[in-house]
C-alpha positions in Angstrom: 7.3 9.5 7.2 7.2 6.5 4.9 7.5 7.7 1.2 4.4 5.6 0.2 2.3 7.3 2.9 3.8 10.7 2.0 2.9 10.3 -1.7 -0.6 9.3 -0.8 -1.0 12.3 1.5 0.5 14.6 -1.2 -2.6 13.7 -3.2 -4.9 14.6 -0.4 -5.7 11.0 0.5 -7.3 10.8 3.9 -5.7 8.9 6.7 -8.8 6.7 6.7 -8.3 5.8 3.0 -4.6 5.2 3.6 -5.4 2.8 6.4 -8.0 1.2 4.1 -5.4 0.6 1.4 -2.9 -1.0 3.7 -5.6 -3.0 5.5 -6.7 -4.4 2.1 -3.0 -5.1 1.4 -2.7 -7.1 4.6 -5.8 -9.1 3.9 -5.9 -9.4 0.1 -3.2 -7.8 -2.1 -5.4 -8.1 -5.2 -8.1 -6.2 -3.5 -5.6 -3.5 -2.5 -5.1 -2.7 -6.2 -8.8 -2.0 -6.6 -8.8 0.3 -3.6 -5.7 2.2 -5.0 -7.4 2.6 -8.3 -10.4 4.2 -6.6 -8.1 6.9 -5.2 -7.8 8.6 -8.6 -4.1 9.2 -8.3 -2.7 10.3 -11.7 -1.2 7.5 -13.7 2.3 8.9 -13.7 2.3 9.2 -9.9 0.9 5.7 -9.5 3.8 4.5 -11.7 6.2 6.4 -9.6 4.8 4.8 -6.5 5.0 1.3 -8.0 8.6 1.9 -9.1 9.4 3.0 -5.5 7.9 -0.2 -4.1 9.6 -2.4 -6.7 13.0 -0.9 -5.9 12.4 -1.1 -2.1 9.8 -3.6 -1.1 10.6 -3.0 2.5 8.7 0.2 2.3 5.5 -1.7 2.4 6.5 -3.3 5.7 7.6 0.1 7.1 4.3 1.7 6.1 2.2 -1.2 7.6 4.1 -0.9 10.8 3.9 2.9 10.8 0.1 2.5 10.6 0.0 0.0 13.4 -1.1 -3.0 11.2 0.0 -6.6 11.3 2.7 -7.2 8.7 2.5 -11.0 9.3 -0.9 -10.8 7.5 0.9 -9.4 4.4 3.2 -12.4 4.4 0.3 -14.8 4.8 -1.6 -13.1 1.9 1.6 -13.4 -0.3 1.9 -17.1 0.5 -1.8 -17.7 -0.4 -1.2 -16.0 -3.7 1.7 -18.3 -4.5 -0.5 -21.4 -4.0 
């Protein structure tokens, strides 16, 4: 299991909410942060999660694919943010 998904499940985040986070990430990364903040994950765990993602950004792609979402939408959203 992807470590991002595992960490979210460790905090009793439902599969529905996990899908919501990654769906938001594929459509609008800024919105995804708002969704993550609503999950009430302790700050130290959230920092741990962010460090994990910063060290290995490929984990997001793996998680998106594991959940059956379209990773190309993540790339499109990142391109839009750069404009």
